[in-house]
N, C-alpha and C positions, 0 to 999 in steps of 0.2 A: 222185686224191682232190681232192675239191672244196674252194675256199678257204671261210673261213668266211662272206664276202660271198655266194657263190653258192649255200650251203649255206642262208643266210637266204634267199635268193630262191626256191630250190625250196620250202621250207616255206611261203612266203606263197601260191605257185600251190598249193601242195597243201590248204593251209585253204581257199582261194577254191572249190576243186573238191568239197572234203568238206562245206562249209556248202550248196553248192549242192544235192548230193546228199541231205542230212539236211532239209532246209528245202522242197524243191520238193514240191509236192502230188502229182506223178506218183511219186516214189522214196522220201520220207520215210516216219517211223514215227509214229503217232498222238500219242505224248509229244509229241515235239518240233514237230509242227505244230499240237498246241492249245497249246502253249507259246506258240509265235509269235503266235497269236490273241490270247492273253491279256496277252503282255508290253507291247503298245502301240509296238513297233519290228519292223523287217524286217531280220533278219541275211543277207537275201539282196541287199540294197540298202546295209548299212551295215559289211559285216566284208569288207574287203579285203585284209588280212594278218594275220599272228599276233598282232601288238599290239593289233588291234582286238577281239579276244577278250576283253580287259578290259571290255568293253561287259556282258559277261555276268557274272551275278552268280556266286558260287561254288556249283559243284554239289554236292549235298545228297546224303549217303549213303542218307538214308531214300528218295530217290525209289527206289533199289533195292532195298529192303525193302517198299515200300508199293504201288509199281505191278506189276500181274500183268506176266507175261512177255509176253504177248501185245503189250501196248504199246508194246514196242520193237522189233517185228518191223516192218523197211521194207516200204513197198508193192512195192518192187522184189523182196523177196524172198518174198512172200505164197505159202503152199503149200509151201513149202519146210520140212519137220520141221527142228527146231533143238535144240541141246544146251542144258541149263541149268547153269551153272557156279555154285558158291556161294563165298564168302567171309566169315570171321568166323563168328559164329554160335553162340559158346559159351553166351550166353544170348539167348532172344527169336528174333525172326526173322531169319534171315542175308541178307545182299545176296546178289543173285542177277545175274548177267548172263546173256544168251543169246549163243551163238555157231553159226556154219556153219562158217566157215575160219580164222578170225582165229588160233584157237590153234596150228593147224598153219603158219601163215604165219610166226607168231612164232617157232617154234621150227626151221621150215627156214631163216630169215633168221641164226638164232643159230648153227646148224650151221657155218656159214660161217666162224666166228669161232673156232672150236675147230683146234688143231694135231693133224695127224695122227699126229704122232711121239707122243702122249701118249693120243689118241683114235683109235684106228686104225680105218679103213674096214672095214667088216664084222665087227667086234667086238661080241660081245654087252655087253649093259647089266643092271645092277640098280637098281632104284629102291627105294630105304629111306627114304620120306619119305610126306606126307601123301596119301590115298588118298581114297576115298568121292566126295562130290559135288564135288571139285575138280578142276579142269582139269588139274592137275598129273599125274596119273596118265596120261591121254592124250596129254600133250604130250611128257612123256619117253619115251613109246612111240614116238610119231613119231618123235623126235629119233633114237633109236634105228634104226628102219627107213629114215628118212632117209640115214643113214650106212651102210646096208647089213647092218645087224644087229639082233637081237632083244630083248627086252627081258623080264625077269624082275621079281616084285614083291613087296613085303611090305607087308600090311596096316598102317596105322597111322591112329588117329583121334586129331588133336591136340586137339579138342575135351574128349575125355574126360581127357587128361593134366591141361590147363589148369583142368578141373573139380575135379580130384582136389589140385593145387596150391590153389587157392583154399580148399579144406576142409581145408588144411594134413595131407592123406593123404600124407606124402612117401613112407612106405613102399610103399604102394599103387602111386605113380606111378613108382617107382625099379624096383618088378617090372614093371610094364608094359614102360618102357625094358629093361630085362634080357630079357625076352620078345621083343621086336622085335628086339635084338642077335643073341640066339639062333638065330632064324631065318635070320638075314642069315649068321651063321658058318655054317651049313648049306648054306645055298645055295652059298657061295663054296668050300666043301670038295670040293662034288661035281658043280661046273659050271664050265665055262671062261667066266669073265667079266673082262673088262678096263676096262670104265667103270661109273662109279658115280654115282647122284645120292642126296645125302641132306643132312642138316643139320650144321652144325657140331657141336652137342651129341653127336648120333648117331655121327658119326664119331669123336669122342673115344672115346665109350662102346665102337665096335668096335674101336679101337685099345687098347682095356685087355684084350680077348679075344685078340687075334691080331695078328699083322704084317700091317698092309694091302697093303704092295708084296709081300711074300712071299706071298699070296694072291693075286697075278695081277692085282692092280689097279694101272693106269697112269695113269689119268685121273680126277680128282673132280670133278664140278659141284656145287657145293652153294651154299646162300644161307639167310638167316636174320636175325633182327634181333638175334642174339649176335654176327654176325661183326664183329669187331674187328680192328685190326692186330696185339693181342697173342694174339687167338685164332687168326689165320692163322698167325702166327710158330710158335706152337705146333705147330699141325696139319701145317705144310710142314716143320718140323724136326724135331719129335719123333714124333709120328705116322705121318708119310709118308716120315721119314728122308732128304727130299730125293730120294726115288728115284720119286715120282710126281709129277705135275702137280695142283696144285689150282686151280680156275677158280671164284672166287666171283662171284654174279650178285645183282642187285636186282631183284625183279619180283612181280608179282602178278597176279591175275585181271584187274585193271582196264589195267593198263599193258603186260603182255606182260613183256619181258626187255630189262633193261639189262646192258650187256656191260660188263665189268671192263676196266681198265688191267693189263697183266701185272704180277703179283706181283714184289717187288725187295726183296732183303735190305738194299740199299743205301740205299733210301729209307725203311726201317723196315718195310716191307711195308703201306706206306699203301695205301688201298682208295678208286678212284675209279670210279664207273659212268657209262656215257652211255647214254642213253635211245635207242630204236629210231627217231630221228627220219626221215622226218616222222610216223611211225605214232603216237609218243606224243612228248611234250615234255616234259620236268622243268624248273622253276624253283626257284631257291632264294630265297625271298621273305622279307621282313622280317615277322614274325607280327603286328606291330603295324601295318603297313600295306603289305599285300600286294599292292597296285598296285606296289611298289618292289620290284626285285630287289637283293639284297645285293651287297657289294662282293666281288671274287674272293678267297678265303682268309677269309671270314667266315661263321659259321652263320646258318642261318635255317630257316625252315619249307619242307618240299618240296609244290611244288603240281605237280600233274599234269593234264596235258590230253590225251586220247586222240582221235586223228583217224583213225578206220579206215572204210571204207564199211559195217561192220556196226554200229558203236558209236562216238558222239560224245559227250565227256563234257569239257566245259571246265571249267577251273581247280577240280579237286577237291582240297580239302587234305588231303595225306596225315597218317597219325598219326607222322610221323617228320620228324626235322631233320637236317641235313647241312651240310658245308662246299662252298662254291661253287669250282668248279675250272674252271681255262680248257680249252680245247678240247685236243685230243692225238690224235697220229698220222693215223688215217682219220676220227676222229671230229671234225668241223669245227664243233662245238657244245659248251655248257657240260657239265661234268660235276658230279656229286654226290658228294663224298666224306665217309668216316667216318659213313655212315648209322646213326642210332640213332633209338629212339622217343622222339616230341616230349615234351621236359619230363623227360626220364630223370635228369638231374641233381637233379631238385628231388622225384620220386615213385618209388616202387616199381612196376615193370614186370613182370607176370607174361608168362615168355616159355614156359613149359612145354617141350617136346623142341624149340623152337628156339633 
Protein backbone atom coordinates (compact mmCIF):
# COMPACT_ATOMS: atom_id res chain seq x y z
CA UNK A 1 0.00 0.00 0.00
CA UNK A 2 1.61 3.30 -1.08
CA UNK A 3 1.94 6.15 1.37
CA UNK A 4 0.18 9.44 0.67
CA UNK A 5 3.53 10.91 -0.38
CA UNK A 6 4.33 8.01 -2.71
CA UNK A 7 0.86 8.15 -4.26
CA UNK A 8 1.39 11.87 -4.94
CA UNK A 9 4.76 11.13 -6.58
CA UNK A 10 3.17 8.45 -8.77
CA UNK A 11 0.42 10.88 -9.78
CA UNK A 12 2.93 13.59 -10.73
CA UNK A 13 4.83 11.10 -12.90
CA UNK A 14 1.58 9.93 -14.51
CA UNK A 15 0.60 13.53 -15.28
CA UNK A 16 3.90 14.10 -17.08
CA UNK A 17 3.38 10.96 -19.17
CA UNK A 18 -0.22 11.83 -20.07
CA UNK A 19 0.63 15.44 -20.99
CA UNK A 20 3.43 14.24 -23.24
CA UNK A 21 1.11 11.72 -24.87
CA UNK A 22 -1.78 14.11 -25.54
CA UNK A 23 0.21 17.18 -26.56
CA UNK A 24 2.94 15.62 -28.70
CA UNK A 25 2.32 15.98 -32.44
CA UNK A 26 3.20 12.30 -32.94
CA UNK A 27 0.48 10.98 -30.62
CA UNK A 28 -2.01 13.74 -29.68
CA UNK A 29 -5.53 14.45 -30.93
CA UNK A 30 -6.58 17.40 -33.15
CA UNK A 31 -8.54 19.08 -30.34
CA UNK A 32 -5.67 19.36 -27.88
CA UNK A 33 -3.01 20.04 -30.50
CA UNK A 34 -5.09 22.94 -31.85
CA UNK A 35 -5.80 24.12 -28.32
CA UNK A 36 -2.07 24.26 -27.56
CA UNK A 37 -1.46 26.32 -30.70
CA UNK A 38 -4.12 28.85 -29.69
CA UNK A 39 -3.43 28.95 -25.94
CA UNK A 40 -0.12 30.76 -26.14
CA UNK A 41 1.68 28.38 -23.79
CA UNK A 42 2.99 24.83 -24.12
CA UNK A 43 1.88 22.19 -21.59
CA UNK A 44 4.83 20.03 -22.68
CA UNK A 45 7.15 22.65 -21.18
CA UNK A 46 5.08 23.95 -18.26
CA UNK A 47 3.31 20.93 -16.74
CA UNK A 48 5.57 19.01 -14.39
CA UNK A 49 3.17 17.82 -11.67
CA UNK A 50 -0.53 17.51 -10.88
CA UNK A 51 -0.60 20.94 -9.24
CA UNK A 52 0.55 22.51 -12.51
CA UNK A 53 -2.73 21.46 -14.13
CA UNK A 54 -4.27 24.54 -12.50
CA UNK A 55 -2.72 26.43 -15.41
CA UNK A 56 -5.51 24.95 -17.54
CA UNK A 57 -8.92 26.62 -17.47
CA UNK A 58 -11.85 24.49 -16.41
CA UNK A 59 -12.80 22.02 -19.12
CA UNK A 60 -16.12 23.01 -20.68
CA UNK A 61 -18.72 20.30 -21.22
CA UNK A 62 -19.85 21.96 -24.44
CA UNK A 63 -16.54 20.78 -25.95
CA UNK A 64 -18.02 17.27 -25.82
CA UNK A 65 -21.27 18.46 -27.39
CA UNK A 66 -19.91 20.68 -30.14
CA UNK A 67 -16.75 18.89 -31.26
CA UNK A 68 -17.21 15.97 -33.70
CA UNK A 69 -15.92 12.68 -32.24
CA UNK A 70 -13.06 12.56 -34.74
CA UNK A 71 -11.50 15.62 -33.11
CA UNK A 72 -10.74 13.49 -30.05
CA UNK A 73 -9.03 10.63 -31.93
CA UNK A 74 -5.36 10.56 -31.01
CA UNK A 75 -2.90 10.08 -33.83
CA UNK A 76 -1.65 7.01 -31.97
CA UNK A 77 -5.13 5.49 -32.45
CA UNK A 78 -5.86 6.59 -36.01
CA UNK A 79 -7.59 3.94 -38.09
CA UNK A 80 -8.99 2.09 -35.06
CA UNK A 81 -12.81 2.13 -34.85
CA UNK A 82 -14.04 3.57 -31.56
CA UNK A 83 -17.17 3.43 -29.46
CA UNK A 84 -19.24 6.57 -28.87
CA UNK A 85 -20.75 6.89 -25.40
CA UNK A 86 -23.19 9.57 -24.30
CA UNK A 87 -24.03 11.23 -21.02
CA UNK A 88 -26.91 13.60 -20.29
CA UNK A 89 -28.98 14.65 -23.27
CA UNK A 90 -32.48 15.00 -21.82
CA UNK A 91 -32.81 18.04 -24.08
CA UNK A 92 -30.44 19.11 -26.82
CA UNK A 93 -27.23 17.49 -27.90
CA UNK A 94 -25.79 15.07 -25.30
CA UNK A 95 -22.14 15.06 -24.28
CA UNK A 96 -20.22 12.37 -26.15
CA UNK A 97 -16.99 10.61 -25.28
CA UNK A 98 -15.20 8.14 -27.51
CA UNK A 99 -13.48 5.06 -26.13
CA UNK A 100 -11.44 2.08 -27.17
CA UNK A 101 -10.54 0.31 -23.92
CA UNK A 102 -10.99 2.81 -21.08
CA UNK A 103 -14.40 1.48 -20.12
CA UNK A 104 -12.99 -2.04 -19.98
CA UNK A 105 -9.96 -1.04 -17.91
CA UNK A 106 -12.12 0.95 -15.49
CA UNK A 107 -14.34 -2.02 -14.72
CA UNK A 108 -11.52 -4.57 -14.67
CA UNK A 109 -9.84 -2.47 -11.98
CA UNK A 110 -13.11 -2.04 -10.09
CA UNK A 111 -13.62 -5.81 -10.14
CA UNK A 112 -10.57 -6.18 -7.90
CA UNK A 113 -12.38 -4.28 -5.12
CA UNK A 114 -15.35 -6.68 -4.97
CA UNK A 115 -15.57 -9.32 -2.25
CA UNK A 116 -15.91 -12.84 -3.67
CA UNK A 117 -18.10 -13.86 -0.73
CA UNK A 118 -20.85 -11.58 -2.02
CA UNK A 119 -19.89 -11.30 -5.70
CA UNK A 120 -18.86 -14.91 -6.44
CA UNK A 121 -16.48 -15.73 -9.27
CA UNK A 122 -18.46 -17.38 -12.06
CA UNK A 123 -21.80 -15.97 -10.92
CA UNK A 124 -24.23 -14.46 -13.42
CA UNK A 125 -25.27 -10.80 -13.26
CA UNK A 126 -28.36 -8.77 -14.10
CA UNK A 127 -28.15 -5.14 -15.15
CA UNK A 128 -31.25 -3.14 -14.21
CA UNK A 129 -30.12 0.32 -15.27
CA UNK A 130 -29.56 2.82 -18.08
CA UNK A 131 -28.77 1.21 -21.43
CA UNK A 132 -28.86 2.69 -24.96
CA UNK A 133 -25.91 4.96 -25.80
CA UNK A 134 -24.37 4.78 -22.33
CA UNK A 135 -21.20 2.88 -21.65
CA UNK A 136 -22.76 1.24 -18.59
CA UNK A 137 -24.37 -1.52 -20.63
CA UNK A 138 -21.06 -2.73 -22.09
CA UNK A 139 -19.17 -2.04 -18.87
CA UNK A 140 -21.40 -4.14 -16.62
CA UNK A 141 -21.28 -7.00 -19.10
CA UNK A 142 -17.49 -6.75 -19.11
CA UNK A 143 -17.47 -6.75 -15.30
CA UNK A 144 -19.52 -9.95 -15.27
CA UNK A 145 -17.30 -11.54 -17.92
CA UNK A 146 -14.06 -10.57 -16.16
CA UNK A 147 -15.40 -12.35 -13.08
CA UNK A 148 -16.25 -15.45 -15.11
CA UNK A 149 -19.99 -14.84 -15.37
CA UNK A 150 -22.62 -13.79 -17.89
CA UNK A 151 -24.95 -10.82 -17.86
CA UNK A 152 -28.68 -10.33 -18.42
CA UNK A 153 -30.17 -6.92 -19.21
CA UNK A 154 -33.33 -4.89 -18.71
CA UNK A 155 -33.88 -1.96 -21.12
CA UNK A 156 -34.09 1.44 -19.44
CA UNK A 157 -34.19 4.93 -20.95
CA UNK A 158 -33.67 7.50 -18.14
CA UNK A 159 -34.13 10.41 -20.55
CA UNK A 160 -37.73 9.38 -21.09
CA UNK A 161 -38.37 9.12 -17.34
CA UNK A 162 -36.89 12.56 -16.68
CA UNK A 163 -39.00 14.04 -19.46
CA UNK A 164 -42.15 12.55 -17.95
CA UNK A 165 -41.27 13.96 -14.54
CA UNK A 166 -40.46 17.39 -16.01
CA UNK A 167 -43.90 17.36 -17.62
CA UNK A 168 -45.46 16.21 -14.31
CA UNK A 169 -46.70 12.99 -15.88
CA UNK A 170 -46.01 11.10 -12.69
CA UNK A 171 -48.46 8.28 -13.38
CA UNK A 172 -46.72 7.45 -16.65
CA UNK A 173 -43.30 7.63 -14.97
CA UNK A 174 -44.45 5.19 -12.31
CA UNK A 175 -45.91 2.88 -14.94
CA UNK A 176 -42.55 2.86 -16.72
CA UNK A 177 -40.79 2.03 -13.45
CA UNK A 178 -43.26 -0.79 -12.84
CA UNK A 179 -42.59 -2.07 -16.36
CA UNK A 180 -38.84 -2.22 -15.65
CA UNK A 181 -39.32 -3.88 -12.26
CA UNK A 182 -41.74 -6.48 -13.63
CA UNK A 183 -39.20 -7.53 -16.27
CA UNK A 184 -36.55 -7.86 -13.57
CA UNK A 185 -38.78 -10.04 -11.40
CA UNK A 186 -39.42 -12.34 -14.34
CA UNK A 187 -35.71 -12.81 -15.04
CA UNK A 188 -34.87 -13.40 -11.38
CA UNK A 189 -37.60 -16.03 -11.06
CA UNK A 190 -36.45 -17.95 -14.11
CA UNK A 191 -32.66 -17.64 -14.07
CA UNK A 192 -29.95 -18.21 -11.46
CA UNK A 193 -28.47 -14.75 -10.82
CA UNK A 194 -26.31 -13.72 -7.86
CA UNK A 195 -25.14 -10.19 -8.70
CA UNK A 196 -27.17 -7.13 -9.60
CA UNK A 197 -26.43 -3.65 -10.89
CA UNK A 198 -29.19 -1.10 -10.39
CA UNK A 199 -30.01 2.35 -9.05
CA UNK A 200 -31.17 2.99 -5.47
CA UNK A 201 -34.72 3.88 -6.49
CA UNK A 202 -35.08 0.80 -8.67
CA UNK A 203 -33.66 -1.43 -5.94
CA UNK A 204 -36.23 -0.05 -3.52
CA UNK A 205 -39.01 -0.64 -6.08
CA UNK A 206 -37.76 -4.18 -6.66
CA UNK A 207 -37.84 -4.80 -2.91
CA UNK A 208 -41.52 -3.87 -2.85
CA UNK A 209 -42.24 -6.71 -5.30
CA UNK A 210 -40.02 -9.53 -4.01
CA UNK A 211 -37.49 -10.42 -1.33
CA UNK A 212 -34.25 -9.60 -3.12
CA UNK A 213 -32.08 -11.97 -1.00
CA UNK A 214 -34.61 -14.79 -1.39
CA UNK A 215 -34.38 -14.31 -5.16
CA UNK A 216 -30.73 -15.37 -4.91
CA UNK A 217 -29.03 -11.96 -5.02
CA UNK A 218 -25.97 -11.78 -2.77
CA UNK A 219 -24.19 -8.68 -4.15
CA UNK A 220 -25.60 -5.38 -5.42
CA UNK A 221 -23.47 -2.78 -7.18
CA UNK A 222 -25.40 0.51 -7.23
CA UNK A 223 -24.95 4.16 -8.00
CA UNK A 224 -26.94 7.34 -8.41
CA UNK A 225 -27.39 10.89 -7.13
CA UNK A 226 -30.10 9.74 -4.71
CA UNK A 227 -27.55 7.65 -2.79
CA UNK A 228 -27.52 9.10 0.73
CA UNK A 229 -26.67 7.44 4.02
CA UNK A 230 -30.39 7.37 4.91
CA UNK A 231 -31.17 5.64 1.61
CA UNK A 232 -28.29 3.21 2.11
CA UNK A 233 -29.44 2.31 5.63
CA UNK A 234 -32.94 1.57 4.34
CA UNK A 235 -31.65 -0.54 1.45
CA UNK A 236 -29.19 -2.54 3.58
CA UNK A 237 -31.44 -3.13 6.58
CA UNK A 238 -34.94 -3.22 5.09
CA UNK A 239 -34.66 -4.20 1.42
CA UNK A 240 -31.66 -6.53 1.71
CA UNK A 241 -32.33 -7.54 5.33
CA UNK A 242 -28.57 -7.51 6.00
CA UNK A 243 -28.33 -10.68 3.90
CA UNK A 244 -26.65 -9.21 0.78
CA UNK A 245 -23.83 -6.73 0.31
CA UNK A 246 -24.55 -3.30 -1.14
CA UNK A 247 -21.58 -1.65 -2.88
CA UNK A 248 -22.28 2.02 -3.69
CA UNK A 249 -20.24 3.71 -6.39
CA UNK A 250 -19.83 7.20 -7.75
CA UNK A 251 -18.97 7.38 -11.42
CA UNK A 252 -19.83 8.49 -14.91
CA UNK A 253 -18.72 8.23 -18.52
CA UNK A 254 -16.10 10.95 -18.04
CA UNK A 255 -14.48 9.62 -14.87
CA UNK A 256 -14.88 5.88 -14.64
CA UNK A 257 -15.66 4.45 -11.21
CA UNK A 258 -14.87 5.75 -7.75
CA UNK A 259 -14.96 2.85 -5.29
CA UNK A 260 -16.56 3.28 -1.89
CA UNK A 261 -15.27 2.72 1.60
CA UNK A 262 -17.15 -0.31 3.00
CA UNK A 263 -20.50 0.56 4.55
CA UNK A 264 -20.86 0.34 8.30
CA UNK A 265 -23.82 0.81 10.62
CA UNK A 266 -21.35 2.00 13.28
CA UNK A 267 -20.57 5.19 11.33
CA UNK A 268 -24.16 5.72 10.20
CA UNK A 269 -23.61 4.28 6.72
CA UNK A 270 -21.45 7.26 5.79
CA UNK A 271 -20.57 7.32 2.10
CA UNK A 272 -17.03 8.02 0.92
CA UNK A 273 -15.75 7.42 -2.60
CA UNK A 274 -12.18 7.24 -3.88
CA UNK A 275 -11.34 8.00 -7.51
CA UNK A 276 -9.38 5.46 -9.62
CA UNK A 277 -6.20 7.49 -9.23
CA UNK A 278 -4.03 8.14 -11.22
CA UNK A 279 -6.46 7.52 -14.12
CA UNK A 280 -8.83 10.07 -12.62
CA UNK A 281 -8.52 12.54 -9.77
CA UNK A 282 -11.25 14.19 -7.69
CA UNK A 283 -10.80 17.42 -5.77
CA UNK A 284 -13.35 19.12 -3.53
CA UNK A 285 -12.92 22.81 -4.26
CA UNK A 286 -14.24 26.11 -2.99
CA UNK A 287 -17.01 27.02 -5.49
CA UNK A 288 -15.98 30.68 -5.29
CA UNK A 289 -12.25 30.01 -5.67
CA UNK A 290 -11.75 26.74 -7.49
CA UNK A 291 -7.95 26.88 -7.21
CA UNK A 292 -8.47 26.25 -3.50
CA UNK A 293 -9.20 22.81 -2.07
CA UNK A 294 -11.51 22.96 0.95
CA UNK A 295 -10.43 21.60 4.34
CA UNK A 296 -11.17 18.02 5.35
CA UNK A 297 -14.74 17.71 6.59
CA UNK A 298 -15.91 20.74 4.59
CA UNK A 299 -18.37 20.87 1.69
CA UNK A 300 -17.25 22.00 -1.76
CA UNK A 301 -17.84 21.44 -5.44
CA UNK A 302 -16.43 18.30 -7.07
CA UNK A 303 -13.73 18.86 -9.68
CA UNK A 304 -12.73 15.97 -11.94
CA UNK A 305 -9.55 15.51 -13.94
CA UNK A 306 -9.34 12.48 -16.23
CA UNK A 307 -5.87 11.25 -17.19
CA UNK A 308 -5.92 8.23 -19.48
CA UNK A 309 -4.19 7.51 -22.76
CA UNK A 310 -7.54 7.79 -24.52
CA UNK A 311 -8.92 10.89 -22.83
CA UNK A 312 -7.47 13.96 -21.14
CA UNK A 313 -9.92 16.27 -19.37
CA UNK A 314 -8.48 18.80 -16.91
CA UNK A 315 -10.43 20.46 -14.10
CA UNK A 316 -14.00 19.66 -15.09
CA UNK A 317 -16.47 21.03 -12.55
CA UNK A 318 -19.02 18.31 -11.93
CA UNK A 319 -22.63 19.16 -11.15
CA UNK A 320 -22.04 17.67 -7.72
CA UNK A 321 -20.93 18.80 -4.30
CA UNK A 322 -19.33 16.67 -1.59
CA UNK A 323 -17.42 16.61 1.68
CA UNK A 324 -13.65 16.29 1.41
CA UNK A 325 -12.55 13.13 3.22
CA UNK A 326 -9.15 11.84 4.32
CA UNK A 327 -7.27 8.99 2.59
CA UNK A 328 -8.32 5.55 3.81
CA UNK A 329 -6.89 2.04 3.65
CA UNK A 330 -5.39 1.29 0.25
CA UNK A 331 -6.67 4.63 -1.08
CA UNK A 332 -3.74 6.94 -0.37
CA UNK A 333 -5.51 10.05 -1.64
CA UNK A 334 -8.52 12.21 -0.82
CA UNK A 335 -12.05 10.87 -0.94
CA UNK A 336 -15.37 12.59 -1.60
CA UNK A 337 -18.21 12.02 0.85
CA UNK A 338 -22.01 12.32 0.82
CA UNK A 339 -22.06 13.31 -2.87
CA UNK A 340 -25.20 15.17 -3.95
CA UNK A 341 -26.21 17.47 -6.83
CA UNK A 342 -24.53 20.87 -6.60
CA UNK A 343 -26.89 23.37 -5.00
CA UNK A 344 -29.29 20.62 -3.94
CA UNK A 345 -30.23 22.48 -0.77
CA UNK A 346 -31.22 25.58 -2.74
CA UNK A 347 -33.12 24.10 -5.70
CA UNK A 348 -35.26 21.20 -6.84
CA UNK A 349 -33.31 18.46 -8.60
CA UNK A 350 -35.01 16.11 -11.07
CA UNK A 351 -33.45 12.67 -10.60
CA UNK A 352 -35.83 10.32 -12.42
CA UNK A 353 -34.97 6.67 -11.80
CA UNK A 354 -31.73 7.67 -10.08
